[in-house]
N, C-alpha and C positions, 0 to 999 in steps of 0.2 A: 348799909343794908344788913349788917350783922345784928342790928338792934331788933330786927323783926323776929329773930330766933332767940332773944334773951328775955322775952316776956315783959318788956317795959310797957307795951301798950296791949291791953287785953284784946281789944277789937282786932288789932292787927294780927296778933297771935292766933286768934280763933279763925280768922280768914285764911291765914297760912296753913293752919291745920286742915281746913277743908280742901285746900288746893293739894296739900300733900296726900290727903286721902285719895283724891282723884288720880294723882300721879301713880300711887301704888297700885291702884286698880288697873291702870293701863299697863304697868310693868308686869304685874302678876299675869295679866292676860297674855302678854308677850312671851313670858317664860313658859306658861302652859302651852302656848302655840308651838314653841320649839320642841317640847317634849312629846307632844301629841299632834300629828299632822291633821287631825280631824278639825273641822271648822267648829269653833265653839258657838254654842247657842246662847242667846241672851237669857237672863234670869226671868223666871216667871213673874208676872206683875204682882202676884199675891205675896210672895216671899222676898221681894226686892228690898224692902225697908229693913227687914230683920237681917238680911245678909250684909247690907251696907253697915249696920251697927256693929256687927261682929268684926267686920273688916276694920272699922275705925280704930279699935284698940291696937291692932297690929300696926296701923298706919302711924299712930302716935309714937309707938316704940321706934318705928323706922325713922321718924322725924328727929327723935332724940339722938339716934345714932348718926344721922346726917349732920346734926348740929355739932356733935362731938368730933366727928372725923373731918368735918368741913369738906366732905367729898363733893358736895354739889353747891353751887352758888345760887343765890336767890334769882339771879337773872336767868340762869339755865332752867330753873324750875318754872319760872313764869313763862318762858318760851314754850316749855313742854305743856304747860296748862293751856296756853293760847292755842296750841296746835291740836290739843286733845279734843276729841269729839264725844258727845254723849252716846252711849250704846244705842245702836239702831233697834227699831222694833223687830220682834222676832219674825223671821221669814222661813218659808219652807226650804229645807236644805235638800238638794238633789242627792240621788243615791250615790253618785260619785262626782267628785270634783278634785282637781289637782290641789295638792297642799300649798298653802300660801307661801310666798317667798319670804325668806327670813328678813326681818326688819332689824337693823342694827340698834342695839341698846346703848344709850348714852354712856352708861358706866357699868362695867361688868360686876355682877354680884356673885359672891362666893357661894359654893355649892351648899355649905352648911346653912347659910342664911336662907337659901331658896327652899330648903327642905324643912323649915319651921312649920309647925303644925298650923294649918290654916283651916278655917271652918269650911266644911264641905259645901259644895253648891247644893241648893235645894234639890230634892228628888224630882221635883217637877221638871227641872231642866233635863235631867237624865232621861226622863220618860219621853220628852219631846225630841231628843236627839236620835236620829236613825242609827241603827247598829251597823257598823261597817263590816262587811263580809271579809273574812280572811281568805276565802276561796277565790281563785282567779275569776276576774270578770268575764262573763260570756260575751263574745263578739256580737254586736248588734246584728240582727237578722237582715240579710240583704233584701233589697226590694224585689230581687228576682224570685225570692222564695215565695213571695205573695202570689196568690192565685190571681192571674189576670182574667179579666172578663173576656170571654170568648167572643170574637167578632163573628158576625153573621156572614156565612159564606155567600159570595156572589154567584148567581146563576150564570150559565154560559151566555145567555142572552145579555145580561147586564155587563159582563166582561167585554163582549163584542161591541155593545153600544158605547162603552167607555172609551173605545179607540177613536170614536168620531168626535169632532168638535161639538160642544153643546153649550147651552146657556149657563153662564156662571164661570166658564173657563176664562183665564186671563189671556191676553193677546199672545204672550209667549207660549202658553200651553196650546193654544189653537194652532200657532205656527208649527210647533213641534209635532202635533198630531197630523197636520196636513202633510208635512215633509215625510213623516213615517208612512202614512198611507200611500203617498206617491212612490216611495221607495218600494213598498210591498207590491204595488201595481206594476212597477217597472220590472221587478224580479219575476213576477208571474208571467208578464208578457214575454220577456226574454226567454224564460224557461219554456214557455209554450212554443215559441218560435224555434228554439234549438231542438226540443224534443220532436216537434212536428217535422223539422227538416230531416233528422236522422230516421224517424219513423217512415217518412216518405222514401228515403233511400233504401231502407230495409225492405219495404214492399216492392220497390222497383227491382232490387237485386233478386228477391225471391221469385218474382214473376219471370225475370230474364233467365234465371237458372232452370225454371220449369220448362220454359219454351225451348231453350237450347238443348236440354236433356232429351226432349221429345224429338228435336230435329236430328241430333246425332244418332239417336236410337234407330231411326228409320232411314238415315242417309245411306246412299249407295257408296261403295268403296271408291271407285274412280270411273266416272262415266265420261265417255268421249262421244261426240256427235257422229252419227253415221253420215255417209255421203250417198246421195242419190242423183240420178240424171233426170233432168226435167227439160221440157221444151219451152223456150221463151216465146215472146210475142212475134218475133221474126221467124219462128219455125226452127230456130237453131237449138241444139241440145246443149244444156249447161249442167255442170256438176255443182250441186249445192249441198250444204250441210243441213241435215234434218235433226232438229232438236227435240229431245224427249225430256219431259218434266221429271225432275229428281224426286225420289220418294219423300225425303225430308222436307223439300220445298212444298210438296203438296199438303203436308200437315200444317205448315205455316200459312199457306194461302187459304186454308179452311178457316183460320182465325181472322185473317185480314188480307184482302185482295191487293193491298198496296205493298206487300213484301216483294222485294226484287232480288234478295239474296241474303247471305250472311257473311260476316267478317270475323277473323280471328288472328291473333298474333300468338304463336305457341309460347307457352309458359308465362303468359301475362293474363290480366283480367279482361282483355279485349276478346269478347266472344259474344257477339250480338247479331240480331237480325238487322238487315238494312231495309229501311223504308224509303218510299219515294211518293210524294204527293204532287199536287198541282202548284204548290208553292213551297218555299223553304221555311215556313212558319208553323205548319201544322204539327210537326213532330218535335218541335223545340221543347214542348212541355206536355207531350201526350204519349202514352204507351201503346203498344201494339193492340191491346184490348180496348183502347179508347179511353182509359182512365187518365185523369189529369195527374201529372207528375213533374217535379222539378228536373228530374234526370232526363225526361223525354226518351227519345230513341236515336240511334245513329241513322242518318238518312243521306240519300244520294241527292245531289243538286237536281232540281226539277227539270233543268234543261238538258241533262245527260240522257244518253241512250245506252242501255246495258242489257244485251241479250233480250231485246224487245221482239218477242216471237209471236207470230200470229197463230190463228187456229189451225192453219195448214202445216205448222211445224217449221216454217222458214222465218228468217229474220225479216221484219218489216222495214227496219232502218239499220244501217251499219252502226257498230258501236262507236262511241265518242273516243277521240284520241286521248283525252285526259279526263278520267273519272274523278270528280270532286266529292268527297264524303265528309260530312260534318258530324261532330259529336261533342257533348259537354265534357269539361274537365272537372269531374265530380270529386268531392272531398274524400269519399271512400274508395277512390281509384277505379270506380266502374266507368262505363262508357269509354271515353278517351282519357281517363284520369291517369293512366300510366305512361302516356306519351311524353310527359314532362321529363322523364328520366333519360330520354335521348339527349336532352340539353344538359342535364345536371350530372349525369354519371358517364364518365368516359368509357367505361366497359360495357355499358348497356347496349350500345349499337351492335357490337360484335356478338353479344349473346342473343339478340333478337333482331336479326337483319331481314327477316322474311315476313311478308304479310300474305295470309291466305284469304282469298275472296272467292266465294261461290255465288254464281247467279242461280236462278231457279232451274238452269239447264246444264251449266258447266262449272268445272272447278278450275281456279287460276291461282298462280303464285306470282308475287311481285317482290323483287329485291330492292331494298332501300338504297338510294344513292345520295340523298341530301336531306338535311333537316335544319331549319333556321327559324328566326323570329321576324315577324312583319308587324308593321303598324297598319291597322285596318283602315284608318282615316288619313293615311299618308298621301299628300298631294305635292310633295317636293320631288327633287331629282332622284330620290331613293325609292320612289313608289314602285311596287311590284304586286299587282293584284292578280296573282296566279290563279285564283279561284274563278276568274272570268275568262280564262283561256281554256276552252273545252276542245277545240279542234285547231289544227295547224294548216295554214294555206300552202306552205311549201317547206323545203328542207331548211332554208335560212330561218324561217319563222320558228321551226322546231329547235334548231341549235341555239338560236338567241334565247329561247325560253329555258332550256336545260342548262346552258352555260351561266345564265343569270342565277339560277338556283345553286350552281356549284360555287359561284363567288360568295354566296351568302351562307353556305353550309358551315356548321360549327365544327364538323370533323370531315376531313377528306378521306377517300377510300379508292380502291382500284376497280370499282364497278364501271364497265364501259356502257355508254348509252349511244345508240345509233338511230338515225332517222328511220321512222317506221315502227319503232318500239311504242307499245301502248303504255301509257302512264297512269298512275293513280296518285292523287293528292289528298292527304288526310289533314283536316284543319280543326283546331280546337283553341280554346282560350288559353292565354298565358299571362301571368301577373308581372312579368319583367317590365312591361310598358303600361302597367295599369289595365284599365278596362279596354284599351285599344290594342293590347298585345295579342298576337296570334302565333301559335306554334304550328309550323308546316312540316309534315313528314312526306317526302316524295319518293316514289319507287317506280320501277319499270318492269314490265311483264317478263317473266323468265321464259327464255326461248326454248323451243322444243329440243330436248336432249341436253340442256345446259344444267350444270350444277348450281342449285339455288344459292349456295354459300360462296360461290366463286367471286373473288374480289372484295369480299366483305370482312375478311379477318385480318386486314392490315391497315386499320384506320389510324389517323393521326390528327392532331389539332390543326385547324386552319390558322395560319399565322396572319392572314390579312382578310378578316371577315368584313363583308359589306353589311353594316347595320343600317336600320332606318335613321333618318335625321333626328327623330325624337330621342333615340338612344344617345347620339353624340351631344345633344343638348344637356344631358345629365353627366356624360363622361367626356368632359372637355379635354382630357389628356389623351384621348384616343382619336384616331382618324383612319379613314380608308385610303389606301394608296392605289389609284387606278393604274399606275405604271409598274406595279410590282409584277414579278414573274408569275405567269398563270398558264396552266396547261388546259386548253378547252377540249370539249367533246367535239367529235367530228373532224372533218378535213381542215 
């Protein structure tokens, strides 16, 4: 292999010289790349031949030095020649590109040798190379900085129509819109129902306040019936009570002829007119002025007689032994909405033990002696339909009734009840047994000269309450003991 560089064969030496020229071109380009990170541009086609000739002389010198120093073998040079590529055609160089990675040189060259004078590249190359700015590169402008094309605003009509399924929507989009519209409809309906409910209660409360303010403004202080002597059919003289219409009642009767009185429990929201119709349905959802209302009015059972006075001023029929009065348990505590506190609050009874009831002719007071829960549909052995007991046939019938109430009362007290006492029974809905639950508050008429609070201020919890069967079905750990100690009313 060393004969190639000793000049024995001219053809071989010439070929080696050409290869050496190519090697030096590659090496020079590598050295220049290390010194200058700029991407070198290829020589202009016009001056390429002249530049190569000038390089050739330097290559020959380099080959001679290689021969002398034996720094490179022929095999290495040939491998370099085989791997070398012809310079690519000139391409446009971008304004910025990262410097090429350093390529290892097969043999280091001394600095003195690399600094030998080399013919400068043609000016054409320098003109084609872009000048690299020393100033810091400006960051590319964000796409956010570009002006976006303004979207056409949708009209209100278009937005509303877009909420409904339409042609072109996917199945999922249609389902989403249907569910959304259904939810909106449900919210609107529920909102309407709730707002309508409380608006109705507000109207009912305002009407009731106006009616009762008028009643108490004109009501007499305390009116008692006068007594007169009259001759009966047998010619005998009898003493009868003569009834005079109360001033406040006259105002209510001018509004509605079916008013039979008013009811109030001091320091509560119970303060209402009492209506009585030919059935118990009329005033369930009707006000005194005839308007429809969920609250309705408080009304007396249509079978009762309560100061039923004729045009002559005398009672046409004696009063019922047990007045049954109904009223709704309203959410705003109007009507009989506050009666539930007798069951829930142990102190409520002692603070509100008296019921004031005025007929159109008389004023009455009743003291409460029992309050309990019933099942309106009870047909078992615990059935007690006290609302159907309006009159008593005898003393036993009376005591059976009031003692059954005492067994069921939630709190016991010291109020005494005697045969001949007139009773009142207030009935309203209660949620303890669901829709079938009824709360009953029962009182007896305060006797003449009696203290209305007597016997009401020492109440205590009933240890053996008789609940409806429906209650025991849910409270399996509780039961009523019929043999437990019990102090009845009467003899």
